[in-house]
N, C-alpha and C positions, 0 to 999 in steps of 0.2 A: 578833467571829466567832472561834471557837475551832478553829484548824487542827489535825488530829492525823495527817494523812498528806499527803503530797507524794509526787510520783513523774511518772516518764515512761510514757505507755502503750506497753507492749510488744507485740511483734509476736504473741506468745502471747494476747493480748489483744482481737486483731481478728478480725472474722468475715469472711465472703463478700462484704458490702456494702461492706469496708474503711473500718469504723468499729468502735469498741469494742463487743466482744458484751455481751450481755444480762449475764451470769453475771460477768462481769469488774465491772460495776457492785457488783453484791454483794459481791464480793471486797474491793475497796477499800474498802467501808463497813464491813466485818467488821474489817479492819486497822486503820480509824480509832478503831473502837468498842473495839478492846482497846487500842489506844492512850490512848485517853482514859481508859480503866478503870486502866491502869497509873499512868496520869499522876496518880491521886489514892489510889496504892497500893494498887489490886487487881489487881496483876501477875498473869499466869499461875501463876507458881511460889508466889506467896502464897493464890491461890485453891486451888491443888493441895493447900497444906498442910494446909488447912480441907476438902479433899474437896467442896468446892462449885465450880460454875461456871455460867455464864449459858447459858440455852437460849432460843431462839428460837419463838414462837408463829405469827408473821406477818411477813412482809416485804413490804411495800409500795413499789413502784418507781415514780417518773415519770419518765420521759425526756423531757427537753425542748430539748435541741440535741445534734447528734453530736459525737463526740469523735473525732479521727483518731490515727493511728499517729505516735508520736513525740510526741505534746502532752504538757507538763506539766500535772497536775493537782493541784488540791487538794482536801480533804476535810475538813469541818468536822463536829462531831457535838456535841449537847447534849440533855439528858432534856428531854423536851418533858411529861411525865407520868409520875407515880408514886404509888404507894401512901405513907403515911406512914412505914410500916416498910421501904421500899425493896422489898418482897418482888415486886410487879409495876411495871413500867416500860416505856415508852416512849421512844425514841433518834431523833430525827430527823438525818438526815445529808443533807449538800447538798455536790455535787461541781461544781467550778468549774473551767474551760479557765484557761490562762494568761492570755487577753485578758480575764478577769473574767466572763464569761458563764457564767450558772448553768446547767449541763447537766443535769442531775438532781437530785432529791429521793427520799431514801428514808426510808421510815418502818420502824422495826423494834420490835416490842412483844415483852417476853419476862419472864422471872422467874429464878430461881436453882435449880438443881437439887442434892440431895445425890447425889454420884458413886456412892456405896455403896448406897443405898437404892433410886435411881434416882427418886426422889420429890421433888416441890417443896419448898422449904423457906426459911426465911428466912434471913439472913446472920448469923453470930453478930456480937453486939454490936460488937466491935472492928472488924471488917469493914462493918458497918452504918453504922457513923461515918463510915468512910471514903467509901462510897458517897454519904452526905450532902453529901459535897464536890464530887461532878459538876457540871459546869457545866449550868444551865439555861438554857432556851430564854425568851425575854421572855414567851412565851405560856404559860410552864408551869403546870399545873393539879396539884393533888393529887386522887386519886380515893380516894373512899369505897368500902371492899370491901362486895361483898354476897354472899350465901349462895350465887350462882350460879357463883362462880370459884373 
């Protein structure tokens, strides 16, 4: 398991039911995803140099257990699916409480966007080679592109 974010649940992340609010799950997953990309060399500064960035199409959250104020959490993430050229991808995030219980599963589907043209793009080869080193899930699959995407 690859842990890319660890932290304490903050007061600002709690909802009226006294557990972590729905959008806080997406926030910690996004931070873990950026940390994972940074770990292979695709940090925000490098991406900005090339004027490309990740863009999400879908984020699906499965809430499994409650997380309370002050709990320590760990977030893992791995690429679970992508095209061979890395142009489209899915990243799976798992959020664990300090007691080791899996509290949430988040699947994010995305691609790369040219920041200037505001269009989907391929990563330049040197960045694509970095993305190819992102950690893969045990059930990783490679997609074959079709004309509908």
